MARNUVO-306650 format. One record per residue: x, y, z of N, C-alpha, C in turn. Coordinates in pm, whole numbers, plus 50000, padded with zeros to 5 digits. Example, Ala and Ser with C-alpha at 12.3 -4.5 7.8 and 13.67 -1.06 7.14 Angstrom:
BEGIN
<r <51319 49431 50780> <51230 49550 50780> <51320 49670 50780>> <r <51285 49775 50708> <51367 49894 50714> <51290 50003 50787>> 
END
This chain:
BEGIN
<r <12943 06121 08826> <12962 06177 08694> <13110 06212 08676>> <r <13167 06160 08570> <13308 06179 08542> <13326 06275 08425>> <r <13428 06361 08435> <13458 06456 08330> <13583 06407 08257>> <r <13579 06408 08125> <13697 06365 08048> <13811 06462 08073>> <r <13933 06415 08052> <14048 06503 08076> <14049 06620 07978>> <r <14004 06600 07854> <13995 06711 07758> <13895 06816 07806>> <r <13781 06770 07852> <13678 06863 07901> <13728 06936 08025>> <r <13799 06865 08112> <13853 06928 08232> <13957 07033 08195>> <r <14043 07003 08098> <14144 07099 08055> <14077 07223 07997>> <r <13974 07205 07915> <13901 07318 07857> <13837 07402 07968>> <r <13783 07335 08068> <13720 07404 08180> <13824 07489 08254>> <r <13941 07431 08283> <14046 07505 08352> <14095 07624 08270>> <r <14109 07606 08139> <14153 07715 08053> <14050 07827 08049>> <r <13922 07791 08040> <13815 07891 08040> <13811 07965 08173>> <r <13829 07890 08282> <13830 07952 08415> <13947 08049 08428>> <r <14064 08008 08379> <14182 08094 08387> <14160 08223 08310>> <r <14096 08213 08197> <14065 08331 08115> <13968 08425 08189>> <r <13865 08370 08245> <13768 08450 08320> <13831 08511 08444>> <r <13917 08434 08509> <13982 08480 08631> <14074 08599 08601>> <r <14137 08599 08485> <14223 08711 08445> <14142 08840 08437>> <r <14020 08831 08388> <13931 08948 08381> <13897 08994 08522>> <r <13865 08899 08610> <13836 08932 08749> <13954 09005 08813>> <r <14075 08955 08791> <14193 09015 08854> <14216 09158 08808>> <r <14189 09186 08683> <14203 09323 08634> <14110 09416 08710>> <r <13989 09369 08738> <13892 09450 08810> <13919 09455 08960>> <r <13993 09359 09012> <14019 09350 09156> <14150 09416 09193>> <r <14223 09466 09099> <14356 09523 09120> <14357 09622 09237>> <r <14263 09715 09240> <14260 09818 09345> <14227 09756 09481>> <r <14146 09653 09481> <14104 09592 09607> <14215 09514 09677>> <r <14321 09481 09605> <14432 09409 09668> <14489 09487 09784>> <r <14514 09616 09763> <14571 09697 09870> <14472 09708 09985>> <r <14344 09716 09955> <14242 09719 10060> <14250 09590 10142>> <r <14263 09477 10074> <14273 09348 10144> <14398 09344 10231>> <r <14510 09391 10179> <14634 09393 10258> <14622 09486 10378>> <r <14556 09602 10359> <14535 09695 10470> <14448 09632 10578>> <r <14343 09561 10537> <14256 09493 10634> <14333 09385 10708>> <r <14418 09312 10636> <14497 09208 10700> <14594 09268 10801>> <r <14656 09379 10766> <14748 09444 10858> <14674 09491 10984>> <r <14556 09547 10965> <14475 09590 11080> <14440 09469 11167>> <r <14407 09357 11104> <14375 09234 11175> <14497 09187 11256>> <r <14614 09187 11193> <14735 09145 11263> <14762 09235 11383>> <r <14748 09364 11364> <14778 09458 11474> <14680 09444 11589>> <r <14553 09418 11560> <14455 09410 11668> <14446 09272 11732>> <r <14464 09166 11656> <14444 09031 11708> <14572 08958 11747>> <r <14685 09007 11703> <14810 08939 11734> <14903 09029 11813>> <r <14845 09113 11898> <14929 09206 11973> <15025 09132 12067>> <r <14985 09017 12118> <15074 08942 12207> <15170 08854 12127>> <r <15123 08802 12015> <15206 08714 11933> <15185 08754 11787>> <r <15256 08856 11744> <15238 08909 11608> <15338 08846 11512>> <r <15335 08717 11503> <15424 08653 11409> <15350 08540 11338>> <r <15393 08514 11219> <15334 08408 11138> <15449 08329 11078>> <r <15433 08199 11070> <15539 08120 11010> <15487 08029 10899>> <r <15355 08009 10891> <15302 07927 10783> <15167 07979 10738>> <r <15143 07968 10608> <15022 08022 10547> <14970 07921 10446>> <r <14838 07912 10438> <14773 07831 10336> <14700 07924 10241>> <r <14732 07913 10114> <14664 07991 10011> <14583 07893 09926>> <r <14452 07905 09932> <14364 07815 09858> <14321 07882 09729>> <r <14352 07818 09618> <14316 07873 09488> <14386 08004 09459>> <r <14520 08008 09463> <14591 08135 09447> <14587 08192 09305>> <r <14541 08112 09210> <14539 08162 09073> <14680 08188 09025>> <r <14700 08297 08949> <14832 08324 08893> <14933 08378 08994>> <r <14892 08412 09115> <14986 08443 09221> <15023 08588 09242>> <r <14964 08680 09170> <15000 08822 09187> <14968 08871 09329>> <r <14850 08836 09379> <14815 08876 09516> <14905 08804 09617>> <r <14932 08677 09593> <15017 08601 09684> <15157 08661 09691>> <r <15207 08708 09578> <15338 08773 09577> <15338 08895 09670>> <r <15236 08978 09660> <15224 09094 09749> <15208 09049 09893>> <r <15128 08947 09913> <15100 08897 10047> <15226 08841 10113>> <r <15305 08766 10039> <15429 08710 10094> <15522 08822 10137>> <r <15538 08923 10051> <15623 09036 10088> <15571 09102 10216>> <r <15441 09119 10226> <15381 09179 10345> <15404 09092 10469>> <r <15379 08961 10457> <15387 08871 10573> <15529 08850 10623>> <r <15627 08868 10539> <15764 08844 10581> <15805 08930 10700>> <r <15741 09044 10720> <15773 09126 10837> <15724 09063 10967>> <r <15635 08965 10958> <15582 08898 11076> <15649 08763 11104>> <r <15745 08725 11022> <15814 08598 11043> <15927 08621 11143>> <r <15931 08539 11249> <16037 08556 11349> <16175 08541 11287>> <r <16269 08617 11338> <16408 08609 11288> <16458 08465 11303>> <r <16529 08422 11201> <16582 08287 11202> <16485 08182 11150>> <r <16361 08220 11120> <16265 08125 11066> <16233 08162 10922>> <r <16178 08067 10851> <16140 08087 10712> <15989 08078 10700>> <r <15931 08167 10624> <15788 08162 10598> <15757 08039 10515>> <r <15666 07956 10563> <15622 07839 10489> <15490 07878 10423>> <r <15488 07878 10291> <15372 07922 10214> <15323 07804 10131>> <r <15209 07749 10171> <15153 07630 10108> <15035 07672 10022>> <r <15034 07624 09898> <14922 07656 09810> <14852 07529 09767>> <r <14722 07543 09745> <14639 07436 09692> <14574 07491 09566>> <r <14616 07439 09452> <14564 07489 09324> <14549 07373 09225>> <r <14426 07330 09198> <14407 07218 09105> <14421 07257 08958>> <r <14412 07385 08925> <14414 07430 08786> <14557 07436 08734>> <r <14590 07349 08638> <14727 07342 08586> <14770 07471 08518>> <r <14677 07542 08457> <14709 07669 08393> <14755 07770 08498>> <r <14680 07781 08607> <14718 07873 08714> <14846 07830 08783>> <r <14866 07700 08799> <14990 07653 08864> <15113 07697 08784>> <r <15108 07684 08653> <15222 07723 08570> <15249 07873 08581>> <r <15144 07953 08576> <15161 08099 08587> <15210 08135 08727>> <r <15153 08070 08830> <15191 08094 08969> <15340 08067 08987>> <r <15387 07954 08937> <15528 07919 08953> <15619 08023 08887>> <r <15581 08069 08768> <15660 08172 08700> <15656 08303 08778>> <r <15540 08338 08833> <15526 08460 08913> <15616 08454 09036>> <r <15618 08342 09103> <15698 08328 09225> <15848 08329 09192>> <r <15887 08268 09081> <16029 08264 09044> <16083 08403 09015>> <r <15998 08491 08962> <16045 08626 08927> <16016 08729 09036>> <r <15962 08687 09149> <15916 08780 09252> <16024 08830 09347>> <r <16139 08766 09353> <16243 08807 09446> <16197 08799 09591>> <r <16145 08685 09628> <16084 08669 09761> <16182 08643 09873>> <r <16302 08605 09843> <16396 08574 09950> <16366 08438 10009>> <r <16378 08429 10141> <16362 08302 10212> <16214 08268 10232>> <r <16160 08186 10143> <16023 08136 10154> <16024 07989 10116>> <r <15966 07907 10201> <15949 07764 10171> <15814 07751 10102>> <r <15816 07748 09969> <15694 07748 09890> <15662 07607 09844>> <r <15541 07560 09878> <15498 07426 09837> <15362 07437 09771>> <r <15350 07376 09654> <15223 07379 09583> <15167 07238 09574>> <r <15039 07226 09607> <14969 07099 09598> <14868 07107 09484>> <r <14883 07021 09381> <14795 07026 09266> <14665 06947 09288>> <r <14596 06979 09396> <14473 06908 09432> <14366 07010 09471>> <r <14244 06961 09485> <14137 07046 09537> <14151 07052 09688>> <r <14085 07149 09749> <14093 07161 09894> <14034 07038 09963>> <r <13937 06976 09899> <13877 06855 09958> <13977 06741 09967>> <r <14075 06740 09876> <14176 06633 09874> <14305 06671 09945>> <r <14313 06793 09995> <14433 06840 10062> <14430 06803 10210>> <r <14545 06756 10259> <14559 06726 10402> <14693 06781 10449>> <r <14689 06867 10547> <14811 06924 10603> <14878 06820 10690>> <r <15011 06817 10686> <15080 06725 10776> <15079 06782 10917>> <r <15108 06699 11013> <15098 06739 11154> <15194 06852 11190>> <r <15303 06866 11117> <15402 06968 11150> <15359 07107 11106>> <r <15253 07114 11028> <15212 07243 10972> <15078 07286 11034>> <r <15078 07402 11093> <14954 07465 11138> <14940 07588 11053>> <r <14836 07596 10978> <14824 07697 10874> <14721 07803 10906>> <r <14749 07922 10861> <14657 08035 10873> <14597 08057 10735>> <r <14470 08026 10720> <14408 08035 10589> <14367 08178 10559>> <r <14415 08230 10447> <14391 08370 10412> <14276 08392 10316>> <r <14258 08301 10225> <14147 08320 10132> <14093 08188 10081>> <r <14015 08124 10166> <13945 08002 10128> <13802 08041 10094>> <r <13781 08089 09973> <13651 08145 09936> <13545 08040 09902>> <r <13586 07927 09848> <13488 07837 09788> <13422 07740 09885>> <r <13473 07728 10005> <13417 07632 10098> <13352 07700 10218>> <r <13247 07638 10271> <13195 07689 10398> <13306 07683 10504>> <r <13301 07774 10599> <13407 07788 10699> <13441 07656 10767>> <r <13341 07583 10813> <13367 07459 10887> <13436 07356 10797>> <r <13395 07348 10671> <13455 07250 10581> <13600 07285 10551>> <r <13630 07413 10530> <13768 07451 10502> <13855 07429 10624>> <r <13803 07458 10743> <13879 07435 10867> <13909 07287 10885>> <r <13812 07200 10852> <13832 07057 10864> <13941 07008 10769>> <r <13943 07061 10646> <14044 07020 10549> <14182 07066 10592>> <r <14190 07183 10654> <14318 07239 10694> <14373 07173 10819>> <r <14289 07150 10915> <14332 07089 11042> <14254 06960 11066>> <r <14297 06851 11003> <14223 06723 11014> <14223 06669 11154>> 
END
């Protein structure tokens, strides 16, 4: 079954609108998520508490990613740059995400956006990614897409 490009555009616009409502309600939970991530880093990465690459699946408009990048930069080894890879098929969210990142004052971040679904995304061999929020796929399927 094929969807026309007009129908797909309408679907993405409707999704972006609904997602904006979700984000307003999730505002408080962002800090909770960052606190949980920090606890995870402290307990699980005590021997190697550094990160150099991240995969963000479906980042939407990027407000959480902006906070997350600022948080993760403390775990990037000196002399290295955080590689932040996003997979976002929704053109509406990609445009907002790009504007959010441009105004975020992130410093040294190698930001790459892939305008595809996670099923069509393939990481190159040089990138080993830590997936932070792959909500839409079962764990095994998302792991397979990330590390082919």
